[in-house]
C-alpha positions as CSV (number, residue, x, y, z in Angstrom):
1,M,88.4,123.3,108.7
2,A,89.8,126.8,108.6
3,E,93.5,127.3,108.0
4,S,93.8,129.3,111.2
5,T,92.8,126.4,113.4
6,P,95.7,125.7,115.9
7,L,97.7,122.6,115.1
8,F,97.0,121.0,118.5
9,T,93.2,121.5,118.1
10,R,93.3,120.1,114.6
11,I,95.2,117.0,115.6
12,F,92.9,116.1,118.6
13,R,89.6,117.4,117.2
14,A,87.9,113.9,117.5
15,F,88.1,114.2,121.3
16,R,85.4,116.9,121.2
17,Y,83.0,114.0,121.1
18,R,82.1,112.5,124.5
19,D,81.5,108.9,123.4
20,F,84.6,108.8,121.4
21,R,86.7,110.0,124.4
22,I,85.2,107.3,126.6
23,M,85.6,104.6,124.0
24,W,89.2,105.7,123.2
25,L,90.2,105.5,126.9
26,G,88.6,102.1,127.5
27,A,90.2,100.7,124.3
28,C,93.6,102.1,125.2
29,V,93.6,100.4,128.6
30,S,92.5,97.1,127.1
31,T,95.1,97.3,124.3
32,I,97.9,98.0,126.8
33,G,96.9,94.7,128.6
34,T,96.9,92.9,125.2
35,F,100.5,94.0,124.6
36,V,101.5,93.1,128.1
37,Q,100.3,89.5,127.4
38,Q,101.7,89.5,123.9
39,F,105.2,90.4,125.2
40,A,105.2,87.5,127.6
41,Q,103.5,85.1,125.2
42,S,105.9,85.6,122.3
43,W,108.9,85.3,124.6
44,L,107.6,82.1,126.2
45,V,106.6,80.4,122.9
46,Y,110.1,80.9,121.6
47,D,111.7,79.9,124.9
48,L,109.6,76.7,125.0
49,T,110.2,75.6,121.4
50,K,113.4,77.4,120.3
51,D,111.7,77.3,116.9
52,P,110.6,80.5,115.0
53,F,108.0,78.5,113.2
54,Y,105.9,78.3,116.5
55,L,106.0,82.1,116.8
56,G,104.5,82.2,113.3
57,L,102.0,79.4,114.2
58,D,100.9,81.3,117.3
59,L,100.2,84.4,115.3
60,F,98.5,82.3,112.6
61,L,96.1,80.6,115.0
62,G,95.2,83.9,116.6
63,Q,94.2,85.3,113.2
64,L,92.7,82.1,111.7
65,P,89.2,82.5,113.2
66,I,89.1,86.0,111.8
67,M,89.8,84.6,108.4
68,L,87.0,82.0,108.9
69,F,84.3,84.0,110.6
70,S,84.9,87.7,110.0
71,L,82.5,87.9,107.0
72,F,79.7,86.5,109.3
73,G,80.7,89.0,111.9
74,G,80.3,91.8,109.4
75,V,76.7,90.6,108.5
76,F,75.8,90.5,112.2
77,A,77.3,93.9,112.8
78,D,74.8,95.3,110.3
79,R,71.8,93.5,111.7
80,L,72.4,93.2,115.5
81,D,73.3,95.5,118.4
82,R,77.0,96.4,117.8
83,K,77.5,97.3,121.4
84,K,76.3,93.8,122.6
85,M,78.5,92.1,120.0
86,L,81.5,94.0,121.3
87,L,80.7,93.2,124.9
88,A,80.5,89.5,124.0
89,S,83.8,89.7,122.3
90,Q,85.5,91.3,125.3
91,Y,84.1,88.6,127.7
92,I,85.5,85.8,125.5
93,Q,89.0,87.4,125.4
94,M,88.9,88.2,129.1
95,V,88.1,84.6,130.0
96,C,91.0,83.4,127.8
97,A,93.5,85.7,129.5
98,F,92.5,84.6,133.0
99,T,92.6,80.9,131.9
100,L,96.1,81.3,130.7
101,S,97.1,83.0,133.9
102,V,95.6,80.1,135.9
103,L,97.4,77.5,133.8
104,F,100.7,79.2,134.5
105,A,100.0,79.8,138.2
106,T,99.1,76.1,138.7
107,K,102.1,74.9,136.5
108,S,99.6,72.9,134.4
109,L,101.4,73.5,131.1
110,H,104.3,71.1,131.8
111,G,106.4,72.7,129.1
112,H,103.8,72.2,126.4
113,V,103.0,75.0,124.0
114,W,99.7,73.7,122.6
115,P,97.4,75.2,125.3
116,I,98.9,78.7,124.5
117,L,98.2,78.1,120.8
118,A,94.6,76.9,121.5
119,L,93.8,79.9,123.6
120,S,95.2,82.2,120.9
121,F,92.6,80.6,118.6
122,F,89.7,81.3,121.0
123,V,90.8,84.9,121.4
124,G,90.7,85.1,117.6
125,V,87.1,83.8,117.6
126,G,86.1,86.7,119.9
127,Q,87.9,89.2,117.7
128,S,86.3,87.8,114.5
129,F,82.9,89.2,115.7
130,G,84.2,92.1,117.8
131,G,86.4,93.5,115.0
132,P,83.7,94.3,112.4
133,A,81.4,95.6,115.2
134,Y,84.1,98.0,116.4
135,S,85.0,99.1,112.9
136,A,81.3,99.8,112.2
137,L,80.7,101.5,115.6
138,L,83.6,103.9,115.5
139,P,82.4,106.2,112.6
140,T,79.0,106.7,114.4
141,L,80.8,108.3,117.4
142,V,82.0,111.4,115.4
143,E,80.8,113.6,112.5
144,P,81.8,112.5,109.0
145,Q,84.2,115.5,108.6
146,D,86.2,114.2,111.7
147,L,86.2,110.5,110.7
148,A,89.7,110.4,109.3
149,N,91.0,112.2,112.5
150,A,89.1,109.7,114.7
151,I,90.7,106.8,112.8
152,S,94.1,108.3,113.3
153,M,93.4,108.9,117.0
154,N,92.3,105.2,117.3
155,S,95.6,104.2,115.7
156,I,97.4,106.4,118.2
157,Q,95.8,104.6,121.2
158,F,96.8,101.3,119.7
159,N,100.4,102.3,119.2
160,L,100.6,104.2,122.5
161,A,99.7,100.8,124.0
162,R,102.5,99.2,121.9
163,I,104.9,101.4,123.9
164,I,103.4,101.2,127.3
165,G,102.4,97.5,127.0
166,P,105.8,96.0,126.3
167,T,107.4,98.2,129.0
168,L,104.9,97.1,131.6
169,G,105.1,93.5,130.2
170,G,108.9,93.5,130.6
171,L,108.7,94.8,134.2
172,A,106.0,92.4,135.1
173,Y,107.7,89.5,133.4
174,T,111.0,90.1,135.1
175,A,109.6,90.9,138.5
176,F,106.6,88.6,138.8
177,G,106.6,86.1,135.8
178,A,104.3,85.3,133.0
179,T,101.3,84.6,135.2
180,W,100.9,88.3,136.2
181,C,101.3,89.4,132.6
182,F,98.3,87.3,131.6
183,A,96.3,88.4,134.7
184,L,96.9,92.1,134.0
185,N,95.5,91.6,130.5
186,G,92.4,89.9,131.9
187,V,91.8,92.9,134.3
188,S,92.4,95.4,131.5
189,Y,89.2,94.2,129.6
190,I,87.1,95.6,132.5
191,A,88.0,99.1,131.2
192,V,86.6,98.6,127.7
193,I,83.5,96.8,129.1
194,I,82.7,99.8,131.3
195,S,83.2,102.2,128.4
196,L,80.8,100.2,126.2
197,L,78.2,100.3,128.9
198,I,78.5,104.1,129.2
199,I,78.5,105.2,125.5
200,K,75.3,105.8,123.6
201,V,75.2,104.1,120.2
202,K,73.2,105.9,117.4
203,F,73.0,103.0,115.0
204,V,69.7,101.0,115.1
205,A,69.9,97.6,113.4
206,P,67.2,97.4,110.7
207,T,64.7,94.6,110.7
208,T,65.4,92.2,107.8
209,R,64.5,88.7,106.6
210,T,67.4,88.5,104.2
211,S,69.5,85.4,104.9
212,V,73.0,85.7,106.2
213,M,74.5,84.5,103.0
214,T,72.5,86.9,100.9
215,S,73.6,89.8,103.1
216,M,77.2,88.7,102.8
217,K,76.9,88.6,99.0
218,E,75.5,92.1,99.0
219,G,78.5,93.3,100.8
220,I,80.9,91.7,98.4
221,K,78.9,93.0,95.4
222,F,79.1,96.5,96.9
223,I,82.9,96.3,97.1
224,R,83.1,95.0,93.5
225,D,80.9,97.8,92.1
226,R,82.3,100.7,94.1
227,E,85.1,102.3,92.0
228,G,88.5,101.9,93.5
229,L,87.4,99.8,96.5
230,T,88.7,96.5,95.3
231,P,92.2,97.7,94.7
232,L,92.2,99.2,98.2
233,V,91.3,95.9,99.7
234,V,94.0,94.1,97.7
235,L,96.5,96.7,98.8
236,A,95.5,96.3,102.5
237,F,96.2,92.5,102.2
238,C,99.6,93.0,100.6
239,T,100.5,95.6,103.3
240,T,99.9,93.2,106.1
241,L,101.2,90.1,104.3
242,F,104.7,91.6,104.0
243,G,104.7,94.5,106.4
244,F,103.2,93.4,109.7
245,S,105.3,90.3,110.6
246,L,108.5,92.0,111.6
247,T,107.6,92.7,115.2
248,G,106.4,89.1,115.7
249,F,109.9,87.8,115.0
250,L,111.9,90.3,117.1
251,P,112.7,87.6,119.7
252,V,114.6,85.7,116.9
253,I,116.5,88.9,115.9
254,V,117.3,89.7,119.5
255,R,118.6,86.2,120.2
256,T,120.4,85.4,116.9
257,I,121.8,88.8,115.8
258,F,122.2,90.8,118.9
259,H,122.6,87.9,121.4
260,R,120.7,89.8,124.0
261,G,117.7,89.2,126.3
262,P,114.1,90.6,126.9
263,G,115.4,94.1,127.5
264,T,116.5,94.6,123.9
265,Y,113.3,93.0,122.7
266,E,111.3,95.6,124.8
267,L,113.5,98.4,123.5
268,L,112.8,97.6,119.8
269,L,109.1,97.2,120.5
270,V,109.1,100.7,122.1
271,F,110.8,102.3,119.1
272,S,108.4,100.6,116.8
273,G,105.4,101.8,118.8
274,A,106.9,105.3,119.0
275,G,107.3,105.4,115.2
276,S,103.7,104.3,114.8
277,I,102.4,107.1,117.0
278,C,104.4,109.6,115.0
279,G,102.9,108.2,111.7
280,A,99.4,108.4,113.1
281,L,99.9,111.9,114.5
282,G,101.1,113.0,111.0
283,V,97.9,111.7,109.4
284,A,95.8,113.3,112.2
285,A,97.3,116.7,111.6
286,M,96.4,116.6,107.9
287,E,93.2,118.1,106.5
288,R,91.4,115.9,103.9
289,L,94.0,115.5,101.3
290,K,93.8,115.0,97.6
291,G,95.2,111.5,96.8
292,Q,95.2,109.9,100.2
293,A,95.5,106.4,98.7
294,R,98.5,107.4,96.6
295,L,100.2,108.9,99.7
296,A,99.5,105.6,101.5
297,V,101.3,103.7,98.8
298,L,104.3,106.0,99.0
299,C,104.4,105.3,102.8
300,L,104.3,101.6,101.8
301,F,107.4,102.1,99.6
302,A,109.2,103.7,102.5
303,L,108.2,100.8,104.7
304,G,109.8,98.3,102.3
305,L,113.1,100.3,102.3
306,A,113.2,100.6,106.1
307,T,112.3,96.9,106.6
308,A,115.1,95.8,104.2
309,G,117.6,98.1,106.0
310,F,116.5,96.8,109.4
311,A,117.1,93.2,108.3
312,M,120.6,94.0,107.3
313,S,121.6,96.1,110.3
314,H,123.8,94.6,113.0
315,W,124.2,97.8,115.0
316,L,121.5,98.3,117.6
317,P,121.2,102.1,117.4
318,L,120.7,101.9,113.7
319,S,118.2,99.1,114.1
320,C,116.2,101.2,116.6
321,L,116.1,104.1,114.1
322,L,115.0,101.8,111.2
323,I,112.3,100.0,113.3
324,F,111.0,103.5,114.3
325,L,110.7,104.3,110.6
326,T,109.0,101.0,109.8
327,G,106.4,101.8,112.6
328,M,105.9,105.3,111.3
329,S,105.5,104.1,107.7
330,V,103.2,101.2,108.3
331,M,100.9,103.2,110.6
332,A,100.6,106.2,108.2
333,S,99.8,103.9,105.3
334,A,97.3,101.9,107.3
335,S,95.5,105.0,108.7
336,L,95.3,106.6,105.3
337,L,93.9,103.5,103.6
338,L,91.3,102.9,106.3
339,S,90.1,106.5,106.3
340,V,89.6,106.3,102.5
341,V,87.6,103.1,102.8
342,Q,85.5,104.3,105.7
343,L,84.6,107.6,103.9
344,I,83.2,105.9,100.8
345,V,81.1,103.3,102.6
346,A,77.4,103.8,103.6
347,D,76.6,103.1,107.2
348,S,74.0,100.5,106.2
349,M,76.8,98.5,104.5
350,R,79.6,99.4,106.9
351,G,79.7,96.2,108.9
352,R,79.9,94.0,105.8
353,V,82.4,96.1,103.9
354,M,84.6,96.5,106.9
355,S,84.5,92.8,107.6
356,V,85.9,92.2,104.1
357,Y,88.5,94.9,104.6
358,N,89.4,93.6,108.0
359,L,89.6,90.1,106.6
360,A,92.1,91.2,104.0
361,I,94.2,92.9,106.7
362,R,93.9,90.0,109.2
363,A,94.5,87.3,106.6
364,G,97.7,88.9,105.6
365,I,99.1,89.0,109.1
366,P,99.0,85.2,109.9
367,L,99.9,84.2,106.3
368,G,102.9,86.5,106.4
369,A,103.9,85.2,109.8
370,L,103.6,81.6,108.8
371,L,105.5,82.2,105.6
372,L,108.3,84.1,107.4
373,G,108.4,81.4,110.1
374,K,109.1,78.8,107.4
375,L,111.6,80.9,105.5
376,I,113.8,81.9,108.4
377,P,115.2,78.4,109.1
378,V,115.9,78.0,105.3
379,L,117.2,81.4,104.3
380,G,118.2,83.0,107.6
381,I,116.6,85.9,109.5
382,T,118.4,88.6,107.5
383,V,117.6,87.3,104.0
384,A,114.0,86.4,104.9
385,I,113.1,89.8,106.3
386,A,115.0,91.7,103.6
387,G,113.0,89.7,101.1
388,F,109.7,90.8,102.7
389,G,111.0,94.4,102.4
390,L,111.7,93.9,98.7
391,C,108.2,92.5,98.2
392,L,106.8,95.7,99.8
393,I,108.8,97.9,97.4
394,L,107.6,95.9,94.4
395,V,103.9,96.0,95.6
396,A,104.1,99.8,96.1
397,A,105.8,100.3,92.7
398,Y,103.1,98.3,91.0
399,F,100.3,100.3,92.6
400,L,102.1,103.6,91.9
401,I,102.6,102.8,88.2
402,V,99.9,100.4,87.1
403,M,97.0,101.6,89.3
404,A,97.8,105.3,89.0
405,K,94.8,105.9,86.8
406,L,92.3,105.1,89.5
407,P,90.4,108.2,90.6
408,T,90.7,107.1,94.2
409,F,94.5,107.6,93.9
410,H,94.1,111.2,93.1
411,R,91.1,112.6,94.9
412,S,89.9,112.7,98.4
413,A,87.1,110.2,99.2
């Protein structure tokens, strides 16, 4: 891209593509609904149990099916219609949202948390097949030179939803109760279903008689053989293991450190989402850089520092600033890593490779949440989260020092 290209045009260049615009809008509306529900669900789980372990368990059960079935989802994404796979995933998640809404409307839970946990698991089942299909579909909506920008724009819609969703969730929860939060999420899936029905998918699944297990092994072999790809997968796992659990435990921080209610929880989520948008915008504004992976690790180092600082802060304005920095760092790191991986993968292998990469990301989230949920009662919220920040610093230092010889760390993909 020419140096004279205006900054605004450079940042939003992926929106030149019709199908990407449609898909982006539908996904954004749906993700807003997801965060509306997540706001109410996290608050309710902690209110029902008064135990941070159940917050971690809820996150873990939501991600467990992705750990179990994501590799199969990747194989199917390379041999089936990706659009139909995504539609099936949306239908499953929509039914779960409406089911939870009905349970609350009819007061069928009776103070029990297990139906919420069970539905989180079924949502994860839908995502385990929809995730690889979406990851494989996204690069086909834009030209290769705009792929990194499209990934950043996709991160922006996700984090824009992180700001709008908790705000709407807080208003709906306060004014109407949890039932409407879950119902709004159910309705939001209609937007992404419509967008999927409108877009034209270029990928045509090849006819193959290869078994599912053989196809899965081919994907894993490709990752092993492709220079620099295995370290990127390991790095993605470590990033989510230690870097993605913070927001899931904000209800504990709000209650035990600041002694406040849902309004403060919503405020911190908004600052986190705003930081993530800034991080994604920064990546979107970049041309294809030399050493994207190395820059991602530097962002991870900054994430560790900000996380440790947030854990030790007892002053709300400082905490808002630090959680803004954590959001910015984690999203910049994740966007850079994902763009590197997508750019070095052939489309015929994309579903399988991205299923492994997504598995690494998704596995780290619930394992980190479960671990943090067990550590908080033992060590306290401050020490536990600061410890995760220190782990991020150590992981980043390892990759910067030991893995610095990898060509992927110095050249653009």
